[in-house]
N, C-alpha and C positions, 0 to 999 in steps of 0.2 A: 366402389371405385375410390372413394375418398380414403377408405381404410387402407387400401393397397398403396396409395400415394403416401400417406402418413407413415406406413410401415417401411416403405423404401427410404423415405427421408430419414427416419430415425435410425435405420440400419446404416445409412451413409454417414450420419453424424457420429454414430458410435465408432465407426472405423477410422474417422479422421482424428488426428492428434493435434491439429491446430487449436481446437477449442481448449484442450488441456493445457497447451502452452500459454494461451492467453490468460487462463486462470492462474497459472504459476507466476506469470509476470505481474498480474494484479496483486497477488499475495506478496511477492517480493517488493513491489512498490509500496504497499501498505506498511510493511516492516521497515523500510527505509524512512518513510515519513514519520513513523512512530519513534524511531531511533533519533532522527534529527530533532523532533519535538522535545525529546527528553534532554538531549545535549544542549539545545538552545535555551530551554527552560532553566537548566542548571547554570549555564553561562550568564544568563540575564540576571539571575539572583546574585551571583558573585560580582558581576560588573556593577550592579546597583550598590552593593555593599562597599566595593572599592571606592566608588565616587562619593558615597556618603562619608567614608572615613577621611577622604581628602578634603571635603568641604567643612567638616567639623573643626571648630577652632581649637 
């Protein structure tokens, strides 16, 4: 009985595309976070250098 229920559940999950869409959104979100981290990291270094140059006598 449990085997039939699990089999039906897995068949239904395999047919649905919502799960695939959620995974795609998660991957897209991770890529956006990685890109923002890279940009902010580079910007922070340049900003620190600029302020250091201004403060130097």
